[in-house]
N, C-alpha and C positions, 0 to 999 in steps of 0.2 A: 536854474539852468540858463545859460546865456544862449540866445538864439540870434544869429546874424543872417542876413540875406546877402548873397553875392551873385549879382546878375549883370549882364551886359544889356545896354539899351541904346536905342537909336536916339538921336537928338530930340525927336518928338515923343520920346517916352515909351516906345514899343520894345518888348523883350523878344519878339519874334516877328518875322515878316509873314506875308500871306502864304508863301511857299512852305513855311515851317521848316526851312533848311537853314542851319546856322553857318552858311557860307560867308557871312559878313563879319564874323568874330575875328578880332586881332590876336596876334601872338601874346600881347600883353594881357588880354583877358584870359586866355588859356593858361598862361603861366600863373597868374593870380588865383584862378579857379583851382588849379592843382595844389598850389601852396596852401591855400586856405583849407581845402579839404584834408590835406595831410596833417595840418595843424590840429583840426578839430577831431578827426577820426570818426565823425558822425555827420552824415549827409542826408538831407531830406529833399525829395523831389517828387514831382508828379509822374504819372505813367508815360506821358508823351515825352518828357525829358529823358526818362529812362530808356525808352525805345530809340531815341536818337543816339544815346551814349553807349548802350549795351551792344555787345559784350566788351568790345575792345577799348572803349574810351571812358569807362567808369573810373572814378578817382582813385580807387584802390581795389586790390583783388581779394586778399585773404584776411585783411586786418580791418578793424573798425566796424562800423555799422552803416549800411545804406538802407534808408527807409523810403519805400515807394508808395505814394498814395494812389489807390486805385479801387474801383468797385469790383474788380476781378481779383479777389483775394486768393483764388486758387492758382494764380500765375506762379510760374517757377523760374528760377534762375540757376545757372550752373555754379554760381558763387553762393557759398553758405552764409555769407554775411549780408545778403540782400533779404529784406523783409517786405512783403507786399501786404498792405493794410488799408482798411477803410475807416480806421479809428480817427477820432477828433484830435486836435492839437494837444490837448492836455494829456490824453492817453499816450500819445506818441512820445511826449516829453517824459512821462513816467516810465515808459519802456526803455528809453535811452538812459535815463538815470539808473534804472535797475541793472543796466549793463556797464555802469561805471562812468558814463560820459558826463561831463560838466558843461560842455558847450556843443553846439551843432550849427551847421550852416545849411540854409535853404538855397538850392541852386536852380529852382524852377518848378513850376510855371505860375501862371496867373492865379489859378484856383488855390494852389498850395500857399503862395505868398498871402493871398487874400484871406484864407482861413486862419493862418497864424496871426496876421495883423488884426483881424476882427476879434480874435481871442485875447488880444493884448499881450502876446507872447514874444513879439519881435523887439529886440533891444537896439539893433543898429542895421543900417543898410550900407552896403559897399556896392556902388553903382559905377560900372565902367561904361562911359559914354563913348560910343563909336560914331564915326562921322557918316551917318546915313540918316535918311528920312524915308519912312515907309508909309505908303498909302494903304493903310489897313494893317492888320496883324494883331498881336496880343498886347494889351497894356500891362503895366506892372501890377496894378490891382484893379479889381472890379467888384462893385457892390460890397465894399469892405469898410466904408466910412471915410471920415476925414481925419488927418493926423498932422500934428505939428512936429517938425524935425529941427534939430540943432546941427548946424554944419560943424563937423569935427576936423575934416582934413580935405584938401584938394591937392592932387598930384597930376602933373603933366607926365603921362607914361610914355608918350612918343610924340612925334610931330603931328599926329592925327587923333590920339586917344587920351582921354582925361579920366582920372579916378576920383570919385566923390565919396566921402564917408559921412553919413548922418547918424545921429543918435535919435531914437524915437522918444519924444517927450511923453511921459505917462502921467 
């Protein structure tokens, strides 16, 4: 299964500010996030990201699969396509494959990205660089090791925002 990461980050590499409020995200990020999610029909995120998006801003309602990593596996959603789990990345991939998915996108957060990176399961990173610097916040990865990347594409998305695509070298 192909696993991609699609995240916005500040110029200094933070995927969230200290407030934990995504008020700094551009329309270009939102458009790309929705398009990528619709393409894969399988989205993986942490519980904090889910809490920010649910219920009105989840990438799809009744189709596809949304996997939410959490220790609270008894959590419930009004959407039948949302699965709350504390399983490891390999088990999550097996679950998605059993549902017919061949690709998935991780949309947040640090622990989720780090877990999949550490498991060697991320194929590429799509990073939307927003014109902000945060004094604190959440990094893209933490305690997940070191990785070499190959630059695949650079796109100027607006006069303020840049898109970078990297392939993870394995």
